[in-house]
C-alpha atoms as one frame of an Amber mdcrd trajectory, in Angstrom:
protein
   1.822 -11.621 -23.244   5.136  -9.751 -23.463   3.575  -6.618 -21.956   2.039
  -8.577 -19.068   5.416 -10.162 -18.286   7.123  -6.772 -18.429   4.478  -5.303
 -16.116   4.959  -8.206 -13.672   8.733  -7.683 -13.662   8.343  -3.947 -13.141
   5.871  -4.569 -10.310   8.514  -6.677  -8.568  11.101  -3.908  -9.048   8.668
  -1.396  -7.570   7.960  -3.630  -4.565  11.637  -4.345  -3.900  13.315  -1.057
  -4.813  10.381   1.351  -5.258  11.817   2.098  -8.714  10.500   1.444 -12.243
  12.360  -0.602 -14.849  13.505   2.582 -16.571  15.716   3.284 -13.553  17.596
   0.062 -14.322  18.127   0.905 -18.004  15.186  -1.119 -19.333  12.064   0.093
 -21.084   9.073   0.502 -18.801   5.803  -0.962 -20.065   3.124   1.408 -21.302
   0.571   1.753 -18.520  -2.318   4.066 -17.947  -2.409   6.249 -14.829  -5.221
   4.107 -13.409  -3.137   0.953 -13.835  -0.257   2.577 -11.972  -2.609   3.646
  -9.191  -4.126   0.147  -8.948  -0.653  -1.391  -8.706   0.308   1.015  -5.942
  -2.996   0.439  -4.129  -2.580  -3.337  -4.290   0.965  -3.054  -2.964  -0.219
  -0.930  -0.045  -2.967  -3.425   0.829  -0.671  -6.453   1.022  -0.254  -6.866
   4.750  -1.289  -9.438   7.317  -4.601  -8.212   8.766  -4.465 -10.617  11.716
  -0.989  -9.418  12.664  -2.113  -5.795  12.254  -5.105  -6.402  14.562  -2.782
  -7.841  17.222  -0.505  -4.798  16.966  -3.471  -2.436  17.281  -4.949  -4.336
  20.230  -1.598  -4.230  21.999  -0.796  -0.576  21.285  -4.100   1.328  21.514
  -4.109   1.123  25.341  -0.686   2.805  25.324  -1.958   5.935  23.544  -2.254
   9.275  25.309  -5.684  10.919  25.658  -4.980  13.190  22.719  -3.819  10.263
  20.579  -6.921   8.239  21.516  -9.166  11.152  20.498  -7.431  11.399  17.125
  -7.438   7.611  16.678 -11.168   7.452  17.447 -11.912  10.244  14.949  -9.956
   8.467  12.238 -11.630   5.130  12.943 -15.086   6.755  12.911 -14.360   8.433
   9.579 -13.107   5.166   8.093 -16.084   3.188   9.403 -18.625   5.532   7.780
 -16.725   5.306   4.510 -15.510   8.867   4.114
């Protein structure tokens, strides 16, 4: 239970300051590389999808032709799961 609490505290430090506990003079919990990656991935996925859709809907029409081409390529790649 101690390790889980320490991991939760460090996760908060990473979200707020993008720094591990060791930066603040505390011991960082022992984590595997996959755990660190999962924490980072979860942090990156914490955004409001409805708000993001509104931003995209509002801003895509403002793109230049070149930007639209690149945007469409990216969206196609994402949609086929590559």
